[in-house]
Backbone bond lengths (Angstrom), bond angles and torsions (degrees), N, CA, C in turn:
res aa  C-N    CA-C-N  psi(-1)  N-CA   C-N-CA  omega(-1)  CA-C   N-CA-C  phi
1 M - - - 1.556 - - 1.527 108.13 -
2 S 1.336 123.19 0.86 1.497 126.22 -179.82 1.430 112.01 -54.05
3 E 1.338 118.30 -26.83 1.484 121.10 -175.86 1.499 112.35 -79.78
4 Y 1.369 113.30 -7.52 1.433 121.49 175.44 1.563 118.14 -106.59
5 M 1.348 111.48 34.66 1.486 114.67 -171.82 1.457 110.09 -82.74
6 E 1.300 120.93 -19.05 1.450 121.14 175.92 1.463 117.23 -85.59
7 R 1.266 117.24 153.72 1.517 118.98 -172.25 1.580 108.29 -67.91
8 F 1.303 118.39 -30.69 1.484 117.20 -176.17 1.476 109.08 -79.49
9 S 1.294 119.11 2.27 1.513 125.13 176.06 1.503 110.07 -57.78
10 T 1.287 118.40 -33.28 1.466 121.87 -175.55 1.506 111.40 -56.99
11 S 1.322 116.54 -31.70 1.464 118.41 178.56 1.468 116.02 -62.18
12 R 1.387 113.94 -26.04 1.520 121.50 179.05 1.528 106.85 -69.15
13 L 1.347 117.91 -29.46 1.435 119.99 -176.39 1.428 117.52 -82.12
14 I 1.436 111.89 -35.56 1.484 117.70 -177.93 1.502 113.37 -112.69
15 G 1.393 116.23 -5.39 1.453 120.72 175.88 1.600 105.15 102.09
16 A 1.362 107.61 154.15 1.533 117.64 -177.89 1.604 105.57 -75.25
17 P 1.329 112.88 146.96 1.433 115.21 175.46 1.517 115.20 -57.82
18 P 1.361 119.97 157.25 1.450 122.71 -178.09 1.484 110.42 -63.17
19 G 1.448 112.80 134.90 1.425 117.70 -177.38 1.499 112.12 102.10
20 Y 1.350 118.48 -20.85 1.387 123.90 -179.78 1.571 112.11 -85.83
21 V 1.296 114.88 158.85 1.497 115.83 178.37 1.562 106.97 -66.15
22 G 1.331 115.04 133.55 1.487 121.66 174.97 1.614 112.53 86.83
23 S 1.294 114.12 2.25 1.456 116.07 -177.22 1.456 112.07 -60.91
24 E 1.404 121.42 -27.94 1.356 123.91 -175.15 1.565 111.10 -76.87
25 K 1.314 117.45 -13.54 1.452 117.63 -179.03 1.526 112.50 -82.37
26 G 1.228 120.14 -15.74 1.471 119.77 -175.83 1.553 113.50 75.27
27 G 1.359 116.95 179.75 1.355 122.29 -177.05 1.474 117.21 -88.82
28 E 1.346 123.10 153.43 1.426 122.29 178.52 1.436 116.04 -65.63
29 L 1.365 116.81 -35.12 1.412 124.38 174.01 1.469 112.84 -74.21
30 T 1.380 117.46 -54.20 1.358 121.42 -169.38 1.546 114.16 -69.83
31 E 1.269 113.98 -35.34 1.524 119.93 176.38 1.448 112.24 -67.99
32 A 1.308 116.96 -40.60 1.464 123.89 175.10 1.479 112.69 -55.24
33 V 1.279 113.46 -57.53 1.578 122.71 -178.24 1.560 107.80 -63.81
34 L 1.406 117.70 -37.31 1.375 117.47 179.12 1.553 115.52 -60.93
35 R 1.374 112.34 -36.33 1.480 117.72 -179.49 1.568 109.47 -79.35
36 K 1.340 116.88 -39.55 1.410 121.82 -175.46 1.561 111.73 -125.73
37 P 1.271 120.90 75.67 1.501 122.10 -172.35 1.503 110.42 -63.79
38 Y 1.366 120.96 -27.78 1.396 122.51 -179.98 1.532 110.73 -92.37
39 S 1.343 111.96 82.06 1.472 121.76 -170.50 1.422 110.81 -140.69
40 V 1.440 110.81 156.98 1.458 121.77 167.18 1.472 107.52 -99.81
41 V 1.350 122.30 119.72 1.468 124.23 176.95 1.528 106.34 -106.47
42 L 1.382 109.75 128.65 1.536 118.13 -175.54 1.557 103.09 -114.26
43 F 1.409 110.84 126.10 1.447 121.73 169.55 1.461 105.11 -104.13
44 D 1.245 119.12 98.05 1.521 125.59 -173.27 1.597 112.94 -85.36
45 E 1.344 115.48 116.01 1.452 120.07 -179.72 1.578 106.81 65.01
46 I 1.381 112.78 53.41 1.428 114.24 -176.82 1.478 116.18 -65.88
47 E 1.368 116.79 -15.64 1.537 115.30 176.36 1.475 114.93 -65.82
48 K 1.328 117.35 -15.14 1.449 123.71 -178.21 1.526 112.91 -84.26
49 A 1.392 115.55 -10.10 1.437 119.63 179.42 1.494 111.93 -85.02
50 H 1.283 119.72 162.31 1.463 124.41 174.47 1.522 106.60 -62.71
51 R 1.336 115.79 145.11 1.479 122.16 -178.71 1.505 110.55 -57.65
52 D 1.414 119.08 -29.42 1.451 119.54 179.29 1.646 112.47 -62.64
53 V 1.287 109.48 -26.55 1.485 111.80 177.29 1.485 113.52 -68.19
54 A 1.276 113.02 -38.70 1.496 116.55 173.33 1.498 114.46 -68.44
55 N 1.379 116.89 -34.11 1.357 120.43 -178.07 1.594 106.76 -74.70
56 L 1.232 117.30 -24.61 1.543 119.76 179.46 1.466 107.48 -68.46
57 L 1.317 121.15 -29.60 1.447 124.48 175.92 1.527 115.84 -75.30
58 L 1.196 118.33 -8.27 1.486 121.27 -175.98 1.551 105.86 -61.82
59 Q 1.242 117.56 -42.62 1.502 122.75 -178.23 1.501 109.85 -63.33
60 V 1.402 113.41 -43.30 1.505 115.66 -177.70 1.540 107.97 -67.31
61 L 1.406 119.08 -47.51 1.414 119.51 -176.56 1.541 115.73 -69.24
62 D 1.353 118.71 -18.62 1.508 119.15 -179.27 1.455 108.98 -99.85
63 E 1.387 119.24 -48.86 1.429 119.64 -168.69 1.628 111.81 -104.70
64 G 1.267 115.51 -14.31 1.502 119.70 179.78 1.423 115.20 81.42
65 H 1.363 115.52 20.32 1.507 115.78 178.83 1.543 106.00 -151.99
66 L 1.362 114.46 157.43 1.454 119.04 172.23 1.509 111.73 -136.82
67 T 1.216 115.47 137.23 1.450 125.14 -174.63 1.564 109.15 -90.18
68 D 1.297 119.55 118.05 1.472 121.88 -175.96 1.558 109.76 -85.23
69 S 1.300 112.81 179.69 1.540 119.26 -173.98 1.590 112.27 -63.42
70 Q 1.359 114.81 -22.09 1.455 117.71 -179.61 1.546 112.55 -94.30
71 G 1.273 115.18 6.58 1.471 120.59 176.71 1.564 113.40 86.62
72 R 1.250 118.13 6.52 1.438 120.00 -179.61 1.586 108.74 -83.21
73 K 1.321 113.63 141.21 1.470 118.41 177.55 1.504 109.83 -96.15
74 I 1.298 113.61 114.30 1.439 121.30 -176.16 1.576 106.84 -92.71
75 D 1.339 113.21 130.50 1.415 119.25 -175.95 1.547 110.87 -87.64
76 F 1.323 115.86 123.71 1.555 120.60 -177.65 1.498 108.93 -115.47
77 R 1.403 116.20 13.94 1.519 119.27 -174.65 1.505 110.80 -66.92
78 Q 1.310 121.12 -24.97 1.447 126.18 177.45 1.536 113.99 -98.01
79 T 1.329 114.65 9.30 1.481 116.29 -175.01 1.474 109.28 -108.69
80 I 1.282 115.51 139.65 1.487 123.16 175.02 1.551 108.45 -96.39
81 I 1.330 116.15 123.26 1.487 124.11 177.81 1.463 109.44 -95.32
82 V 1.366 118.84 127.95 1.472 121.77 178.53 1.505 104.52 -130.36
83 C 1.293 116.31 130.36 1.494 121.42 178.89 1.567 105.74 -122.74
84 T 1.215 113.34 128.21 1.544 118.80 175.21 1.593 108.79 -106.74
85 S 1.343 115.13 152.96 1.499 117.00 -178.13 1.471 104.06 -151.28
86 N 1.363 117.36 153.09 1.414 128.20 174.95 1.502 111.83 -100.89
87 L 1.299 114.15 4.74 1.603 119.71 177.59 1.468 105.34 -56.31
88 G 1.378 114.66 128.48 1.497 118.69 174.52 1.494 112.40 87.92
89 S 1.368 121.84 1.56 1.421 121.26 -176.71 1.631 113.21 -64.91
90 D 1.299 111.11 -28.37 1.472 116.95 172.47 1.534 112.58 -59.93
91 L 1.398 112.93 -39.70 1.469 118.25 -175.05 1.564 109.11 -72.04
92 L 1.352 113.58 -34.32 1.464 116.67 -179.05 1.577 111.74 -71.02
93 A 1.410 116.97 -33.06 1.330 120.17 176.65 1.493 115.15 -66.94
94 A 1.384 118.08 -20.02 1.406 120.07 179.19 1.475 113.21 -106.99
95 D 1.374 114.75 12.94 1.487 120.66 176.58 1.425 110.24 -100.48
96 P 1.389 122.73 109.49 1.389 121.36 173.67 1.547 118.86 -57.05
97 A 1.345 117.62 -25.58 1.428 118.15 -176.48 1.483 110.34 -79.08
98 A 1.359 122.32 -17.02 1.457 128.45 -175.05 1.579 104.94 -73.12
99 E 1.303 122.37 -16.89 1.515 120.49 173.38 1.428 118.36 -86.28
100 S 1.322 114.01 -3.17 1.493 118.96 -178.10 1.544 107.57 -104.64
101 S 1.305 116.78 122.45 1.525 122.43 178.14 1.502 109.40 -68.41
102 D 1.345 118.35 -15.90 1.518 118.60 -174.34 1.413 110.43 -91.55
103 S 1.448 120.08 -47.79 1.462 124.14 -178.53 1.517 111.99 -79.06
104 G 1.401 114.33 -36.96 1.447 112.19 -179.07 1.536 113.53 79.27
105 V 1.277 113.32 179.55 1.431 116.51 -179.97 1.566 112.35 -70.67
106 S 1.318 114.40 137.96 1.490 114.25 -175.66 1.500 112.99 -65.93
107 P 1.279 117.06 150.16 1.484 119.05 -175.11 1.590 110.73 -64.40
108 A 1.259 119.80 -29.31 1.515 117.35 175.02 1.488 111.04 -65.28
109 I 1.334 119.40 -39.72 1.479 123.47 -176.48 1.552 106.76 -71.12
110 Q 1.304 119.75 -40.73 1.432 123.74 179.56 1.505 107.26 -62.24
111 L 1.311 124.58 -42.87 1.447 128.18 -177.16 1.591 108.59 -65.42
112 Q 1.350 113.42 -37.16 1.533 114.96 -176.93 1.515 105.65 -72.59
113 I 1.284 118.91 -39.76 1.509 118.98 179.05 1.492 114.47 -66.29
114 K 1.285 118.91 -36.93 1.446 125.77 175.68 1.557 107.10 -66.56
115 N 1.289 119.38 -37.87 1.438 119.11 175.69 1.529 112.62 -67.13
116 M 1.392 117.69 -36.01 1.469 120.14 179.59 1.513 109.06 -65.38
117 V 1.321 115.20 -40.31 1.475 118.64 178.17 1.497 114.77 -60.95
118 A 1.461 109.36 -41.73 1.496 111.88 174.97 1.425 116.91 -66.44
119 R 1.357 118.76 -26.04 1.524 121.31 -176.24 1.571 105.13 -85.03
120 H 1.301 118.48 -30.49 1.493 122.27 -177.99 1.465 112.18 -70.38
121 F 1.349 115.45 -52.71 1.481 120.22 -177.66 1.490 112.19 -94.41
122 S 1.327 115.35 166.90 1.492 120.14 -177.67 1.480 103.47 -73.39
123 P 1.383 115.90 156.51 1.484 120.66 179.74 1.466 109.50 -63.07
124 E 1.374 119.17 -37.73 1.451 121.68 179.77 1.605 109.12 -57.86
125 F 1.258 118.01 -44.12 1.475 119.76 -177.68 1.494 110.61 -71.86
126 A 1.371 121.44 -46.25 1.407 121.09 179.94 1.504 111.99 -63.84
127 N 1.308 120.16 -29.83 1.467 123.06 -177.13 1.511 109.23 -73.15
128 R 1.298 120.55 -20.09 1.455 128.05 -176.95 1.483 110.20 -88.76
129 I 1.295 118.14 -8.71 1.556 116.22 -178.25 1.531 109.40 -84.03
130 D 1.260 114.20 121.27 1.585 117.77 -175.74 1.509 111.95 -61.25
131 D 1.397 115.82 -42.36 1.476 118.36 -177.61 1.439 110.23 -147.34
132 L 1.256 116.49 144.92 1.545 122.34 178.47 1.531 105.25 -120.68
133 I 1.318 112.40 115.39 1.488 116.59 -173.75 1.571 109.48 -114.77
134 V 1.300 115.86 125.81 1.441 118.43 -178.24 1.537 106.45 -103.66
135 F 1.338 115.37 116.14 1.440 120.12 -177.74 1.514 111.69 -84.40
136 N 1.344 113.98 151.38 1.495 119.55 174.38 1.552 107.36 -68.33
137 R 1.276 119.10 154.31 1.451 114.91 171.45 1.484 108.79 -78.63
138 L 1.339 113.90 164.30 1.394 120.53 -170.61 1.574 108.19 -71.40
139 T 1.312 112.00 133.17 1.527 121.36 -177.99 1.570 106.41 -92.75
140 R 1.335 117.77 164.48 1.338 123.21 173.11 1.621 112.17 -52.40
141 Q 1.288 110.60 -44.31 1.538 115.23 178.97 1.481 111.51 -60.82
142 A 1.254 114.80 -37.93 1.619 117.37 179.45 1.572 106.94 -73.33
143 I 1.237 119.73 -36.41 1.505 117.94 -179.72 1.585 105.66 -66.13
144 R 1.305 116.89 -39.20 1.492 119.49 -179.11 1.469 106.77 -64.62
145 Q 1.324 125.30 -38.27 1.475 123.98 178.73 1.521 109.38 -70.89
146 I 1.372 122.84 -30.15 1.375 122.58 175.33 1.464 113.96 -72.90
147 V 1.336 120.90 -26.91 1.434 125.40 171.62 1.597 103.88 -54.13
148 D 1.393 117.25 -51.22 1.504 112.07 -173.22 1.478 111.57 -68.20
149 V 1.370 119.51 -29.33 1.452 120.95 176.14 1.648 111.45 -67.39
150 R 1.257 119.02 -41.52 1.389 122.37 173.16 1.517 116.32 -63.65
151 L 1.352 116.85 -39.60 1.409 119.71 176.90 1.434 114.15 -68.12
152 A 1.455 117.75 -31.27 1.432 123.72 172.56 1.464 113.40 -62.40
153 E 1.402 118.41 -34.43 1.402 125.16 177.45 1.479 110.19 -67.33
154 V 1.434 115.67 -44.15 1.402 115.01 176.92 1.458 114.30 -64.77
155 Q 1.330 121.18 -36.48 1.398 121.71 172.36 1.375 118.47 -60.37
156 T 1.286 122.54 -34.53 1.452 132.43 163.74 1.395 114.67 -43.08
157 H 1.331 114.43 -49.95 1.487 120.79 -176.64 1.487 113.84 -80.18
158 L 1.367 116.89 -15.13 1.381 117.91 176.23 1.550 111.23 -94.01
159 D 1.318 116.79 -9.85 1.415 120.08 -176.96 1.615 115.51 -58.47
160 D 1.289 111.88 -32.77 1.530 121.17 -178.49 1.572 105.99 -64.62
161 R 1.262 116.07 -25.54 1.492 115.27 -175.01 1.513 107.71 -106.48
162 R 1.248 116.74 12.53 1.513 122.58 176.20 1.512 108.45 60.23
163 I 1.252 120.72 25.97 1.464 125.27 176.88 1.575 112.72 -94.18
164 K 1.381 112.16 128.36 1.418 116.52 -179.46 1.445 112.46 -105.28
165 L 1.437 116.78 127.32 1.424 120.75 -176.96 1.600 108.39 -92.72
166 S 1.325 112.49 123.23 1.499 115.16 -178.83 1.616 105.41 -119.18
167 V 1.265 117.68 105.21 1.518 122.73 179.48 1.453 112.60 -106.11
168 S 1.325 116.87 124.16 1.552 117.37 -179.80 1.464 109.05 -67.37
169 E 1.382 111.40 163.39 1.510 118.35 174.82 1.478 112.30 -62.30
170 D 1.325 115.59 -35.50 1.519 119.42 -178.69 1.547 111.73 -64.33
171 A 1.445 114.77 -33.83 1.480 119.09 -172.80 1.672 98.00 -81.74
172 K 1.225 121.93 -35.70 1.421 117.47 -177.45 1.566 110.39 -67.22
173 D 1.272 114.07 -41.62 1.534 123.49 169.67 1.503 110.84 -51.17
174 W 1.313 116.82 -50.59 1.405 124.15 -179.18 1.512 113.96 -60.08
175 L 1.375 114.70 -41.61 1.461 117.89 179.35 1.504 110.35 -69.82
176 A 1.403 115.81 -36.47 1.510 118.16 178.68 1.498 113.47 -66.64
177 E 1.390 116.20 -34.63 1.478 120.37 -175.66 1.578 106.72 -74.73
178 R 1.429 117.28 -40.49 1.452 118.89 -178.82 1.585 110.22 -70.57
179 G 1.339 114.64 -29.89 1.348 116.11 -170.86 1.635 112.38 -95.87
180 Y 1.284 113.80 4.85 1.497 119.25 -177.33 1.592 109.86 -82.97
181 D 1.345 115.33 126.10 1.449 116.89 170.53 1.617 102.16 -151.78
182 P 1.394 115.25 122.01 1.399 122.61 -176.24 1.524 112.84 -63.52
183 V 1.302 119.48 -21.52 1.464 125.50 -175.68 1.509 112.33 -91.00
184 Y 1.340 116.28 -48.84 1.390 122.11 -170.60 1.615 114.39 -97.34
185 G 1.278 116.73 10.38 1.424 120.21 174.19 1.537 113.81 61.21
186 A 1.370 114.83 -134.11 1.479 120.82 -174.07 1.494 111.87 -87.26
187 R 1.319 122.13 -4.93 1.463 121.32 -175.90 1.543 112.41 -60.39
188 P 1.371 118.63 -46.64 1.371 119.81 -177.73 1.589 112.12 -63.62
189 L 1.362 116.02 -31.54 1.455 120.35 174.87 1.609 107.22 -62.93
190 N 1.290 117.53 -51.36 1.437 117.43 177.66 1.535 116.21 -52.20
191 R 1.300 116.61 -38.04 1.505 121.49 -179.08 1.549 104.20 -72.16
192 V 1.302 122.46 -43.24 1.437 123.07 178.60 1.478 112.62 -54.94
193 I 1.349 113.05 -51.20 1.525 119.78 -176.86 1.586 108.13 -63.73
194 H 1.383 124.15 -38.88 1.322 122.26 176.43 1.578 110.94 -65.16
195 K 1.295 114.34 -50.54 1.488 118.22 -175.30 1.531 113.34 -67.44
196 R 1.240 115.24 -41.46 1.507 118.51 -170.55 1.477 114.49 -95.44
197 L 1.384 117.87 -23.47 1.442 119.30 -176.31 1.521 109.39 -118.42
198 L 1.300 121.45 -53.95 1.513 120.87 -171.57 1.516 110.64 -70.72
199 N 1.247 116.90 -42.81 1.490 117.95 -176.30 1.511 109.57 -69.17
200 P 1.307 125.60 -44.31 1.452 121.77 176.91 1.569 109.44 -68.14
201 L 1.351 115.76 -37.05 1.551 114.86 178.02 1.600 110.75 -65.03
202 A 1.334 114.70 -33.54 1.507 117.60 176.61 1.458 110.67 -64.14
203 R 1.331 117.73 -45.36 1.571 119.44 176.88 1.530 110.88 -62.95
204 C 1.345 117.61 -33.95 1.412 116.45 -179.79 1.575 112.03 -70.32
205 L 1.330 115.82 -35.52 1.515 122.22 174.57 1.529 109.66 -65.36
206 I 1.267 118.49 -39.43 1.378 122.96 -174.26 1.582 109.63 -72.56
207 D 1.361 114.59 -45.39 1.543 111.78 -176.17 1.579 112.08 -90.82
208 G 1.440 117.40 5.72 1.458 118.44 170.35 1.482 111.30 86.32
209 T 1.308 122.26 5.56 1.491 116.79 173.26 1.417 115.41 -72.04
210 I 1.393 117.17 -15.41 1.478 126.43 172.81 1.492 104.38 -132.20
211 R 1.329 115.03 130.90 1.537 119.33 -173.03 1.522 108.77 -130.57
212 N 1.302 116.90 -178.18 1.535 122.09 -174.82 1.460 104.38 -65.76
213 A 1.340 116.92 148.16 1.411 129.58 175.70 1.562 114.27 70.62
214 D 1.342 116.24 8.39 1.446 123.79 179.35 1.545 110.11 -78.36
215 T 1.368 120.17 162.92 1.371 124.76 167.72 1.555 103.29 -110.03
216 V 1.339 111.60 125.92 1.514 119.88 178.56 1.444 108.10 -95.00
217 N 1.233 116.24 115.07 1.516 125.70 -179.18 1.526 106.98 -99.57
218 V 1.345 114.47 117.12 1.407 123.90 176.96 1.545 114.92 -111.75
219 G 1.286 116.78 121.67 1.487 122.01 -177.42 1.475 113.71 -136.98
220 I 1.236 115.42 -156.90 1.453 126.28 176.16 1.361 117.38 -118.74
221 K 1.337 122.45 135.27 1.404 125.06 171.78 1.503 112.11 -121.97
222 G 1.369 116.39 152.71 1.471 119.85 -178.83 1.547 110.82 91.45
223 E 1.295 111.63 178.49 1.510 117.05 177.77 1.496 111.93 -136.94
224 G 1.247 119.70 154.29 1.507 127.50 178.70 1.535 111.05 52.72
225 P 1.317 118.88 -129.58 1.424 117.57 -173.67 1.514 114.79 -74.55
226 T 1.317 115.94 -5.92 1.518 118.60 174.97 1.455 114.53 -93.41
227 R 1.330 116.64 6.13 1.491 119.21 177.48 1.520 111.73 -60.09
228 E 1.301 115.34 135.58 1.471 118.56 174.98 1.482 110.45 -140.96
229 L 1.311 116.88 164.12 1.509 126.51 174.46 1.505 108.30 -67.43
230 D 1.274 117.25 134.35 1.542 125.74 -178.16 1.482 110.00 -126.64
231 I 1.383 112.46 113.26 1.506 121.45 173.43 1.486 108.68 -95.07
232 V 1.290 116.57 112.02 1.475 120.50 -179.18 1.591 111.69 -71.02
233 Q 1.326 113.81 120.65 1.445 115.65 176.46 1.480 115.01 -85.78
234 N 1.334 116.76 129.40 1.462 120.51 -173.55 1.507 114.11 -87.14
235 H 1.273 117.89 -22.75 1.461 119.76 -177.53 1.609 114.47 -134.30
236 E 1.313 115.58 165.59 1.398 114.71 176.13 1.582 110.33 -76.05
237 P 1.293 119.06 152.83 1.509 121.68 -175.93 1.501 105.04 -61.00
238 S 1.359 114.48 142.25 1.485 120.79 -177.91 1.518 109.47 -119.08
239 I 1.379 113.79 17.08 1.426 118.48 178.18 1.478 110.54 -88.34
240 D 1.295 128.00 133.16 1.429 131.19 170.76 1.583 111.93 -77.83
241 A 1.308 115.77 96.48 1.455 114.14 -174.04 1.488 116.05 -61.72
242 A 1.379 115.44 -24.23 1.471 116.48 175.47 1.386 115.52 -69.99
243 S 1.346 115.74 -50.16 1.511 123.56 -174.34 1.563 112.60 -86.95
244 G 1.306 116.08 -26.51 1.469 121.04 -174.66 1.411 115.81 79.79
245 H 1.391 120.39 10.84 1.431 127.29 -174.76 1.517 106.73 -96.46
246 H 1.416 115.02 147.86 1.386 121.28 176.09 1.498 111.25 -95.69
247 E 1.333 117.83 144.33 1.487 118.30 169.47 1.487 108.76 -78.39
248 A 1.310 113.55 158.48 1.464 118.66 -177.99 1.506 106.77 -76.59
249 H 1.405 115.82 142.31 1.362 122.20 173.72 1.496 110.73 -106.91
250 D 1.361 121.05 -165.02 1.372 120.35 178.70 1.480 115.05 -73.56
251 D 1.314 117.09 -10.68 1.493 122.63 174.53 1.508 112.04 -87.35
252 G 1.432 119.80 -1.04 1.368 123.48 176.22 1.570 115.30 83.61
253 G 1.228 115.97 12.04 1.497 115.68 175.67 1.516 109.30 177.87
254 A 1.407 111.43 -168.93 1.432 120.24 177.69 1.533 110.69 -64.76
255 V 1.350 115.77 159.29 1.407 123.03 -176.62 1.560 106.52 -97.15
256 D 1.408 112.61 133.98 1.371 118.28 177.36 1.601 107.98 -92.88
257 A 1.335 115.42 107.42 1.431 119.09 -172.22 1.549 107.88 -104.34
258 D 1.256 116.95 77.83 1.491 120.87 -174.73 1.559 109.88 -120.79
259 F 1.323 109.80 113.86 1.477 119.43 -177.09 1.629 105.88 -114.42
260 K 1.273 117.53 23.21 1.518 117.86 -172.87 1.481 114.53 -66.38
261 D 1.341 116.80 -22.86 1.472 119.88 -178.62 1.511 115.38 -87.00
262 L 1.322 112.30 -1.87 1.523 116.53 176.87 1.505 106.46 -78.95
263 P 1.498 112.96 154.01 1.388 117.46 177.78 1.628 115.30 -54.17
264 N 1.320 115.06 132.73 1.480 117.42 170.36 1.487 114.03 -125.87
265 D 1.328 117.29 -168.18 1.475 118.33 -171.89 1.583 111.80 -63.16
266 S 1.353 117.04 -25.22 1.410 116.90 -178.04 1.439 116.46 -92.03
267 R 1.351 119.95 -5.63 1.459 126.40 -173.59 1.547 115.46 -119.86
268 A 1.270 112.90 -14.57 1.492 112.45 -179.85 1.473 106.82 -126.40
269 G 1.339 116.63 115.67 1.358 124.17 179.59 1.530 118.91 -96.35
270 R 1.325 115.37 -155.14 1.387 115.73 179.18 1.485 110.83 -88.83
């Protein structure tokens, strides 16, 4: 919600007033709910938005509808509103109990976080929230499970080329260890996967050391602190370093190694 930090940002949600540029387009929020009333609407990191954005939701949370700039009453009664916030994340990072999925966040920390939410938002807004849930911070075990999820996403992108990704358990553990951070959640893991796996894999696809219908074996090389991720190359490089041209593979041309739409540090949070 950082893009809604200014007071005028509310017009983006409900639409510009009549006579203003873009007024015919409607609001980003109201138009989306008008088309799909049975929806889950997420306001991510709502504390970063201007207070008027939260005040705009008072009508939604209380009466179940919102009037847009054109005077239309948009029905939100079938819509689930979810707001996330990083308020109190520093307290969670210092709470030993937050790392345990069994004990959960200590009651004292939960109370402090709820008080922070009450101080940050207006009493009217805080009083309209049905439930305030304090999540445990991500544990090492949770990060290890996220590794499997991310690798499954990589495999989906390789399916079109009939490439099978085979990652050893040691390699998965290495990714989880390098990507674990109790404060920043899963973002460091996404950066590690992009830097240590996706970027080298993209280079292998480009230079032809890995080709369509191959099995990509990923393991660990080295010992102790020198351990690194190892992508086994199946073929000799087919790129002409002098001319910069690729030789033709069985797919009839150079390989497009584009993983830009996979989650990275700016799109996958905790």
